[in-house]
N, C-alpha and C positions, 0 to 999 in steps of 0.2 A: 504494500500500500504506500509506503514512503516514496518509492520511485515513481508512483503515479503522479505525485504532486511535486516531484523534484525537477530541477532545471540544471543545465550546465552553465557554469560561469565562463567568463572570458578566458580563464586558465584551463578550460576543458575539464574541470573537476565537477563532480556531481554536488549540487547544493540542495540539501533537503529543505522542504517547506519549514518556515518557522513554527508551524502549527503541528507538524508530525515529525517525531524523532524516533529512530530505532534505539532500543536499549535492552539490556539484560536485567531481568528481575528474578532473583534466585536461580540464576543460570538458565532461565527460560527466555528465548527471544520474544521481545514484546514491542509494543508500539505505544509511545507516549503521545497523547493527544492534548493539545492546548484547547480548552473548551471555547476559546474565542473563534475557533473554526466554525462553530455552529452559527455565529452571527455573520462571519466574513463569507462563508461559502456553505449555505444551508444544504444545497444539493450534494455537495461533497461530503458533508457530515453525515447526511442520511445514507449515502452510499457506504460509508465506513461502518455505520451501525448495521446496515443490512448484511454486509460482509461478515461482521462478527456473529450475527444471528445465524446466517446460513452455514457458517463453519463451526458453530457451537463453541465460540471462543469465550474465555472468561474475560470479564470486564471488572476492573477494580479502580477504586478512587485513590487519590494520593496517600491516604492512610492505610492502603492495602486491604480495604474492605470490599467485598463483592457488591457489585451494582447490578440491578435488574434492568435489562434494556428491552 
């Protein structure tokens, strides 16, 4: 998902969106989502939520608590 919203900079390096960042959480590949994405790109946010639902992915808040989507 991160690469969907990424662009290439002048230096030809991949630049992730400021709203989506790949990260490791307890050695699990994860996606950190800035909730501002919901306001900036509602359709993109909805696509992200649908992807999580369709793939039965866990969603947690910054405190590590499960979130129902």
